[in-house]
C-alpha angles and dihedrals in degrees: 000000000000095000097057090044092050091047091051091049092050093046091050091049091050093049091050093052093049092047091054129120130316101278114190099199130147144094137254120205123187119195112196111156124181092235095055130073091210138081113213118201118193122185124190125186136175091233136034106291100219117176111015138184119206119191132176119196134174125244090273093054099254111149112239102168135018129179129175118191148125131264116198094193138052092261136054129189126192128180118201133185110253090212091073092067133065119243115265141055118341135179125219114205121193122191124180137139093277099019133072107164139160125192126180120210139163130234111210 
């Protein structure tokens, strides 16, 4: 009798924790080295990302790149051609259900 009761209590506690608030946790990493012609964007989240919006803008706020898509896992990797972007400071913005990130990087 104790084992089924304990299992139900643990299952209920787990379901409550997962159903908790809207956490917006994750990381965005941009790799843009001088020696490479590519920009590598790597997103990590604690949950499945789902629908995602990636935007890259320059320092003045002009939109240079926009991509809407869907990630079925808790990570997303994109590789972009550096030649599409002007040299200087850029800002990557990521918006998804559980992510709201901004990462600054420089194209040299």
